[in-house]
N, C-alpha and C positions, 0 to 999 in steps of 0.2 A: 440505396435503391429508392427509399422513400415509400410513398403510397400512391396507388392508382385507383382506389375504390374505398368503399366504406368498411369492408370486412378485413380482419387481420390477414386472412389469406391473400388479400390484395395489397400486401405491404412487405417490404423487406424484413421488418421485425417478425412478422407472422411466419414468413417462410423460413427464417432462421430458426424459429421455435419448432416448426414441424421438422426441419432437418435435424435439430438437436435430439428431438424425441425419436425419430427414425434411427439415428445413430446409436442411441442408448437402449434400443429394444433388446430384450433378453434372448438368449440362444433358443429358448423354448417357445418363443413367441408370445410372452406374457407382458402385459402393461398393468401397472398399478398407479392410480391417479396420485396417491399420496407420495409415492416415490418420485414421480415426474415433477410434482410441485417442489419437493425438496431439492431435487437435482437441479432444477431451473433456477431456484433461489441461490444456489451456490456456483452458478456459471456466469461468467462476466457478460456474455453476449445475450443470455436469455433472462437474466435477473429481472424481476418485476420492478418497474420504476415506482417511485413514490406516488401514491394516489393523488396527493395534493397538486402534482403537476398537471393532472387531467389529460394525459397523453391520449391521442386518438387510436393508436395501434400499439398493442403490448403483447408480450408472449402469453400472459394469462388469457387475454382475449382469444388468441389463437388456440390455446388449449381448450377453452370453453367451446369454441366452434368445432374443434375436433371431437370433443365428447358428444356434442349434438349430432354430428355426422355419423357417429357409431350408433347412437340411439335411434336415429332415423333411418339407419341402414343405407347410408348414402356416402360410402367412402371411396367411390370411384375416382374422385379428383386427388386423393391423397397420394396415390402411387403413380409413378411415371413408368411408361413401358418403352421409352426410347433407349437406344443402345447405351447412351452415356450413363444411364441409371441401372444397367443391368446387374450390378453388384450391390445396389442399395437394399437395405432391409425393406420389406413390403408390409404395409399395414393389412393388406388382404391376407397375409400369412399368419396373422394373430390368431392364437387359439384362445386367449382370455385377455379381457380388459376390465379390471374392477375399479370401482370408485367407492370411497368411504364418505360418510356424511361430513366429517370435518373438512375434507378437501373440497368437496362440493360447496359447502358453506363459505370457505375461504374464497373460492372463485366468485361466488355470488357477491360477496361483500366487496371484493376487489373491483368487480365490474360496476357495481352500484356506486361505490365511492368514487371511482374514476369519473363516471358520468356526472355525479353531483358536483365534483371539483371542476370539471370542464365547463359545466354550466355556470358555476360561480365565477370562474376565471373569465369567461366570455362577457358576463354582465359587468365585471369589474373593468375590463378593457373598454367596453361600450360606455360605461359611465365616465371614463377618463377621456372620451372623445375619439376612441379608436373607431375606424371605419373599415369596411371590407372584411376580409377573412379573420382578422384578429378578434372582431366582435362576434364571430361564429365559431370559436374554438379552434381557429386555424383552417377551417374549411373554406375552400375558394368559392364554392357555390352553395347558396342557402339551401337548396333542395338536398344536397349531400349531408349538410349539417343536421337536418331534421331526420334524414334516413338513418344516419349514424346513431342518433339518439335512440330511435325506435329499435335499431339492431341491438344496442347495448341493453336496453330495457327488456327486450325479448330473451337475449342470452341470460340475463340475471334471473329472470322469471323461470326459464327452463332449468337452471341450476337449483333454484329454490324448489321446484317441483321434484327434481331428482333427490334432493337432500331430505325431502319430506317422507321418503320411503321408510317403511318400518324396518327394512332390512339393515343390518349393520354394514354390510358390503353389498354393493349392487354390481351385477355382472352386466357390463355394457353391451357385450356381444356373447352370444351363446355359440360354442363351437359348432354345433350341428347346424345352427342358422347359417353360419358362414360357408360351411361345406355344401349346403343344399341350396344356397341362394346365388344364382349366377350374377346378380347385381352387386354382390359383395366381393367378388373375385375379379381381378383383372387378369386376362390371359394374354 
């Protein structure tokens, strides 16, 4: 599928990761970040690529975007209400989504290291005389290259802020929030 935008949700890799998470939701509607990270690392399709490759769209990036959507109470795009998705697990039906500091720090480090290596790789290509998209980390348009870098920086900063919480586990969504907030549910 490739990618058609700067976010992981605008890529085949990101949508595969969201589908994997949806498929592995528990019967009771609970998600645990550490379990998602572990399960993704053991799955062929969603396994995180080596950060030194500096890939622009990865499953950890999609997971970080998902975490932020829950924190910002903006999960409307995560569920599909079309007939073909009628039997899919729905993120709007979640009763709990917890994150632990270690998993948030792993996501932060993965995003930061991927960004660092992507920048390094693009400078290396440019120093070797590469022109065009190779000198911009594979991005066709220069403006998208800069937007992607800002997006990755913002995601890493948000993971860092969450990881700085004094709580051992952070509830990313409160059950009463979801039940009382029409923006959280798709009808």
